[in-house]
C-alpha positions in Angstrom: 0.0 -0.1 0.0 1.3 3.5 -1.0 1.1 6.6 1.2 1.0 10.3 0.4 3.4 12.8 2.1 0.5 14.2 4.0 -0.3 10.7 5.2 3.2 10.2 6.2 3.4 13.4 8.0 0.2 12.6 9.8 1.7 9.3 11.0 4.9 10.9 12.1 3.0 13.4 14.1 0.7 10.9 15.9 3.6 8.6 16.6 5.7 11.6 18.1 2.8 12.3 20.3 2.4 8.8 21.3 6.0 8.5 22.4 6.0 12.0 24.0 3.4 10.5 26.5 4.6 6.7 26.8 8.4 7.3 26.4 9.7 10.4 28.4 13.1 10.4 29.8 11.7 9.2 33.2 10.4 6.0 31.6 13.5 5.6 29.5 15.8 5.7 32.8 13.2 3.2 34.6 13.5 0.6 31.8 17.4 0.8 31.9 17.0 -0.8 35.2 13.9 -3.3 34.2 15.0 -6.8 33.9 12.7 -7.1 30.8 14.1 -4.2 29.1 10.6 -2.7 27.7 7.2 -2.0 29.1 4.9 -4.7 27.9 1.9 -2.5 28.3 3.3 0.1 26.1 4.3 -2.6 23.3 0.7 -3.8 23.4 -0.6 -0.1 22.8 1.8 0.3 19.9 0.5 -2.9 18.6 -3.3 -2.6 19.0 -3.6 1.3 18.5 -0.6 1.9 16.1 0.0 -1.2 14.4 3.7 -0.8 14.6 4.7 -4.4 14.8 3.0 -5.2 11.6 4.0 -2.0 9.8 5.8 -4.1 7.0 3.6 -7.4 7.2 1.4 -7.7 4.4 -2.4 -7.2 4.9 -3.1 -10.9 4.3 -1.2 -11.6 7.3 -2.7 -9.1 9.4 -0.2 -6.2 8.8 -0.5 -2.9 7.4 1.2 -3.7 4.3 3.3 -0.7 4.3 7.1 -0.1 3.2 10.6 0.7 4.3 9.7 4.4 4.0 6.9 4.3 6.6 9.0 1.8 8.8 12.0 4.5 8.6 9.8 7.1 10.1 8.7 5.1 12.9 12.3 4.3 13.5 13.5 8.0 13.3 10.8 9.0 16.1 11.9 5.9 18.2 15.2 7.0 18.1 14.5 10.6 18.8 12.5 9.2 22.0 15.0 6.5 23.1 12.1 4.1 22.7 12.8 0.8 24.8 11.0 -1.4 22.7 11.7 -4.4 20.3 10.6 -2.2 17.3 13.9 -2.5 15.5 14.6 -6.0 16.5 11.1 -7.6 16.0 9.1 -5.2 13.6 11.9 -4.2 11.4 15.0 -6.8 11.3 12.9 -10.2 12.1 10.0 -9.0 9.7 12.3 -8.2 6.8 14.1 -11.5 7.1 10.9 -13.5 7.1 9.9 -11.3 4.1 13.0 -12.4 2.2 12.4 -16.0 2.6 10.8 -18.5 0.2 7.6 -18.3 2.1 5.4 -21.0 3.4 2.9 -21.8 6.1 5.4 -21.4 8.9 6.5 -18.1 7.6 2.9 -16.9 7.3 1.9 -17.9 10.9 5.0 -16.4 12.1 4.2 -12.9 10.4 0.8 -12.9 11.7 2.0 -13.5 15.2 4.5 -10.8 14.7 2.0 -8.4 13.4 -0.2 -8.7 16.2 2.5 -7.8 18.5 1.8 -11.2 20.7 5.0 -12.5 19.8 8.4 -11.0 19.7 11.2 -12.3 17.4 15.2 -11.6 17.5 17.1 -11.9 14.5 20.4 -14.0 15.2 22.5 -13.5 12.0 26.4 -13.1 11.1 26.9 -9.9 9.2 29.2 -11.8 7.0 28.4 -15.2 5.3 30.2 -17.8 7.3 28.4 -19.3 10.1 28.9 -19.5 13.8 26.0 -21.9 13.9 25.7 -25.2 12.2 22.5 -27.1 11.5 22.1 -31.0 11.4 19.1 -33.2 10.7 18.0 -36.1 12.5 15.0 -38.4 12.9 13.2 -35.6 14.7 14.0 -32.6 12.6 16.7 -30.1 12.5 18.9 -29.1 15.4 21.3 -26.1 15.9 24.7 -25.9 17.5 26.8 -22.8 18.2 26.8 -19.2 19.3 25.4 -15.9 18.0 26.5 -12.8 19.7 25.2 -9.4 19.9 21.5 -10.3 19.4 19.5 -7.3 19.6 16.6 -7.8 22.2 17.4 -11.5 22.4 16.6 -11.9 26.0 13.0 -10.8 25.4 12.3 -12.6 22.2 9.7 -15.5 22.1 11.4 -16.9 19.0 15.0 -16.5 17.5 15.3 -16.5 13.9 18.8 -18.1 13.3 21.1 -18.2 10.1 23.1 -21.4 10.1 25.1 -23.5 7.9 23.4 -26.6 6.6 26.3 -28.1 4.5 24.8 -27.2 1.4 24.2 -23.5 2.1 23.0 -21.0 4.6 19.5 -22.0 6.0 17.2 -19.6 8.3 15.4 -21.3 11.2 13.0 -20.5 13.9 14.0 -21.7 17.3 11.3 -21.2 20.1 12.5 -19.3 23.1 11.6 -22.2 25.3 13.6 -24.9 23.4 15.7 -27.1 25.3 19.4 -26.5 24.5 18.8 -22.5 24.0 20.5 -20.3 26.3 20.7 -16.5 26.3 23.1 -14.3 28.4 22.8 -10.4 28.4 25.9 -8.7 27.6 27.4 -5.5 28.9 27.0 -3.1 26.1 27.5 0.8 25.7 23.7 1.4 24.9 21.9 1.2 28.0 18.4 1.6 26.4 18.7 -1.6 24.2 19.7 -5.1 25.4 21.9 -7.4 23.6 22.5 -11.0 24.3 24.8 -13.7 23.5 22.4 -17.1 22.3 24.1 -20.4 22.7 22.3 -23.5 20.9 23.3 -26.9 22.1 21.4 -29.3 19.8 18.3 -27.0 19.9 15.2 -28.1 17.8 14.3 -25.7 15.1 12.0 -25.3 12.5 13.6 -24.5 8.7 11.9 -21.5 7.2 14.2 -21.0 4.3 17.0 -23.6 2.8 18.9 -21.1 0.8 18.9 -17.7 2.9 22.4 -16.9 1.9 21.4 -15.0 -1.3 18.9 -13.1 0.7 21.3 -12.2 3.6 23.2 -9.3 1.8 20.0 -7.7 0.8 18.6 -7.9 4.2 21.5 -6.4 6.0 21.3 -3.5 3.5 17.9 -2.7 4.6 18.9 -3.1 8.3 21.4 -0.5 7.5 18.8 1.9 6.3 17.0 1.1 9.6 19.9 1.9 11.9 20.5 5.3 9.9 16.9 6.3 10.4 17.1 5.8 14.0 20.4 7.8 13.8 18.6 10.7 12.2 16.1 10.9 15.1 18.7 10.9 17.8 20.6 13.7 15.9 17.5 15.7 15.3 16.4 15.4 19.2 20.3 16.3 20.0 20.0 19.4 17.9 16.7 20.4 19.5 18.2 20.2 23.0 21.2 22.2 21.9 19.2 25.0 20.5 16.9 25.1 23.6 20.2 25.3 25.8 21.7 27.8 23.5 18.5 30.1 24.0 18.2 29.7 27.4 21.5 29.7 29.0 22.9 33.3 29.4 26.5 34.5 29.7 27.9 38.2 30.0 24.1 38.9 30.1 23.2 37.4 26.5 22.0 33.9 25.5 25.1 31.7 24.5 23.3 31.3 21.0 24.1 34.7 20.1 27.9 34.1 20.2 29.3 33.2 16.7 31.1 30.0 17.6 27.9 28.5 18.9 25.9 29.8 16.1 28.3 27.9 13.6 28.2 24.8 15.7 24.4 24.6 15.6 24.4 25.6 11.8 26.7 22.8 11.0 24.4 20.3 13.0 21.5 21.4 11.1 22.9 20.9 7.9 24.1 17.3 9.1 20.7 16.2 10.2 19.2 17.7 6.9 21.5 15.7 4.9 20.9 12.6 7.1 17.4 12.6 6.8 17.6 13.2 2.7 19.8 10.3 2.6 17.6 8.0 4.6 14.7 9.1 2.4 16.5 8.1 -0.9 17.9 5.1 0.4 14.4 4.0 1.9 12.7 4.8 -1.3 15.2 2.6 -3.3 14.7 -0.2 -0.7 11.1 -0.1 -1.1 10.9 -0.2 -5.0 11.5 -3.7 -6.2 12.6 -2.4 -9.4 15.7 -1.0 -7.9 18.8 -2.6 -9.4 20.7 -4.5 -6.6 23.7 -2.4 -7.4 21.9 0.8 -7.2 20.5 -0.1 -3.9 23.6 -1.2 -2.4 25.3 2.1 -3.3 22.6 4.1 -2.0 22.7 2.1 1.3 26.4 2.5 1.8 26.4 6.2 1.1 23.5 6.7 3.8 25.2 4.4 6.4 28.5 5.9 5.9 27.5 9.5 6.2 25.0 8.7 9.1 27.5 6.7 11.0 29.8 9.6 11.0 27.3 12.6 11.2 25.0 11.2 13.8 27.5 10.6 16.8 29.0 14.2 15.9 25.6 16.0 16.2 25.4 14.6 19.7 29.0 15.4 20.4 28.1 19.1 19.6 25.3 18.9 21.8 27.6 18.2 24.8 29.8 20.8 24.0 27.1 23.6 23.7 25.8 22.2 27.1 29.3 22.4 28.8 29.7 20.9 32.1 26.2 19.6 32.5 26.6 17.6 29.3 28.8 15.3 30.9 26.5 14.4 33.9 24.4 11.2 34.5 21.3 13.4 35.1 21.4 14.9 31.7 20.2 12.4 28.8 23.1 13.6 26.3 25.0 10.6 27.4 22.1 8.2 26.6 21.7 9.8 22.9 25.6 9.4 22.7 25.6 5.8 23.5 22.9 4.7 21.3 24.2 6.6 18.5 27.9 5.3 18.6 26.2 1.6 18.9 24.0 2.5 15.7 27.2 3.8 14.1 28.8 0.4 13.9 25.7 -1.9 13.6 25.1 -3.4 10.2 28.5 -1.9 8.7 30.7 0.9 10.3 31.7 3.8 8.5 34.9 2.3 7.2 33.1 -1.0 6.1 30.6 1.0 3.7 33.3 3.3 2.5 35.2 0.2 1.5 32.3 -1.6 -0.1 31.6 2.0 -2.3 35.4 1.9 -3.2 35.3 -1.4 -4.3 32.1 -0.9 -6.3 33.5 2.1 -8.0 36.9 0.1 -8.8 39.0 2.2 -6.5 40.1 -1.0 -4.5 40.8 -4.5 -5.8 
């Protein structure tokens, strides 16, 4: 289903109002200490009132049938609010992986469950083909063994989507969160607002969703890079807003510090960065949403976007801290929470150097 610019803006404003009410700073700080890591009641509201878990899911499976363009808007607003919820992991990454499989009854059932918000999925993949998990088949079905690290929201997932080497290729498997042989360990990470886990599989029973997922993996990771970039836009925009608010309210020598030329220049540079980031994400999301986009063209748009956002996003947050002065280094101000998430997103699904290298290879500048 296609949406108009006016509909997308209305969606953005509705979601922003919802998150202002349901994900204020006080709630983010509470969930940092919460063992689950997200508010299940808020997730239920996001599912029932906004339909966010099913934003990509086709209508025949109970979703909204929208595209990467609308999902990027949702993730931008989630980044702005530092939302503690499995939106990126379940609604974006896991759903994208399922949509890129060969399909089947098991995939359709999972999509319906994800769209309802009643089931949360976490994606456990290696960002490079070459698996840390292997799959073997016995009389009772498929069993997986190995380890996946840095699994987003792995501790909260009802089902894990795991890539594994089958001997004849790379398969995608669904592993129930209660499966014998599955264990999950929370990891100490920089971003306090989003949990990551190490997942260990010891002969864990699994359902094969796609026997040849390797060809889909690179394209799926490209979309994941666009989604991470969209969150970075929201983080950068909110950091710029906070910097401007402080520059207008903080006085030195009897005038607002925003009247000083050096501060004006920093804020102007940040504004330009945010606008460039937003334009890049919009271009890459539109390319990803169009099935007619050639793979090479999509890869180029993704790498340009992720490389730029990985550099500019954290820099805008660092400018906020510089404008704030001493207060920007305190635990009480949320600046460090934005910086933590920005720095983490900057290296997810390809860091700056990775995407620059891919661009250089595609242009024939490296061999």
